[in-house]
Every structure is written in structure tokens, then in C-alpha cells.
TIPA-403727 format. One record per atom (N, C-alpha, C): residue in one letter; x, y, z. Coordinates in steps of 0.2 Angstrom, whole numbers, plus 5000, padded with zeros to 4 digits. Each point is the difference from the previous one (the first is absolute). Example, Ala and Ser with C-alpha at 12.3 -4.5 7.8 and 13.67 -1.06 7.14 Angstrom:
BEGIN
A506649725039A499650065000A500450065000S499850054996S500450065001S499650055003
% end
This chain:
BEGIN
X500449954998X499750045002X500550075000X499750034996X500350085000X499850065004X500650025005X499950055005X500450074997X499950045003X500150074999X500450015007X500849994999X500349995005X500350085001X500050044995X500350075001X499750054995X500050045004X499550054997X500450044992X499649974995X500350054993X499249974997X500150034993X499450004996X499949944995X500649955002X499949954997X499849935004X499549984998X499949945004X500449944997X500549985003X500449945000X500249945007X500349964999X500249955004X500450045004X500149985006X500750015005X500749984996X499949944999X500749974996X500050064995X499649994994X500250054995X500150075002X499750035005X500350075002X500850005002X500249955005X500649985002X500550004995X499849964995X500649994994X499950074996X499550014998X499950074998X500550075001X500050005008X500450045003X500649995001X500349934999X500749984998X500150024994X499649994994X500350044993X500050075000X499450035004X500150084999X500650015004X500349985005X500750005003X500549994997X500149954997X500549984995X500150044995X499550014995X500150034994X499850095001X500150025006X499950075004X499350034994X499549975001X499350034997X499950055004X499950064996X499750065003X499350025000X499750025006X499450024999X499850054992X499549994999X499750044994X499449954995X500050014994X499549994995X500349984994X500549995000X500349994992X500149914998X500149965005X500249945001X499449954997X499450015002X499349965000X500049974992X500050054996X499849974993X500549944997X500950015001X500349965001X499949925002X499850015005X499749935004X499249984998X499650044995X499549984998X499550025003X499950085003X499650005005X499850084997X499550035002X499950054998X500250065003X500350074997X500550035003X499750055005X499349985003X499850035007X500249975005X500549935000X500049975005X500850025001X500150025007X500550015003X500749944998X500550035001X500649964998X500149945005X499950005005X500049965005X499449965001X499650034999X499249954999X500249954993X500250024996X499949974993X500749935001X500650035004X500349945002X499749945003X499650025006X499649965004X499649954996X499650044995X499549974996X500349944995X500550024997X500249994996X500549925004X500350005006X500149955003X499549965001X499450015003X499449975002X499849954993X500050044994X499749974995X500649954998X500650005000X500349944999X500049945005X499950035007X499949945004X499349954999X499450044995X499649995001X499949944993X500649994995X499749984995X500249945000X499449934998X500349935000X499849984991X500649954999X500549985005X500550075002X500449995003X500550065004X500650014994X500050054997X500550024996X500750025004X499950025006X500550015005X500049965006X500849975000X499949955005X500350035004X500750035001X500250035005X500150074999X500250035006X500250075001X500450034995X500649954997X500550034996X499650004993X499549964998X499650014994X499650065001X499850015005X499450085001X500550065000X500549985001X500550075000X500150014993X500349944995X500150004994X499450014997X499549994999X499350024997X499950065001X500050045005X499950075002X500650054997X500549985001X500750044997X499850014992X499849964995X499649984995X499550064998X499750015006X499550054998X500250085001X500450025003X500350055002X500250064994X499750045000X500450044994X500750025000
% end
């Protein structure tokens, strides 16, 4: 069951939120609104929420195309401008 563990505008699982925060830290994603279209979201979604939604989407895919955090990190890096 999905829970809202943190106050953000995006509803994602606590695990997806933690992983997204790690990616935000690793890639030094700044607050703003220019990243969302590169991740497949509307430009009105802010950068951090776009990363959280992207991670959550990838975790929900069946069969899973992402098996490890390394796979997720590589897949995310390809999406960056």
C-alpha cells in the first residue's frame, strides 16, 4: 500500500522517495522546473518531484527493467540533459 511519507506534491512510495532523494543528491539536481520534460512529465512538475515520480514509475514496471540501484542510476543519467 502506498503511503505519503513526506510532504511533497508527488504521491510516491517511501522507498521511491528515498531513492529519488539519493539521485537528487548524487546529481545535484537543483530546485526548478526544467527537468520534468526530459523525464517524461509536464513542465509544471518541479525538478525534485519529477525525479520522485520517475523513480516511482520505474519501480512499478512489470516485468522490472531496473534490477539494481546501479541500473536505476544509469537509466536516470541517460535521461539528463
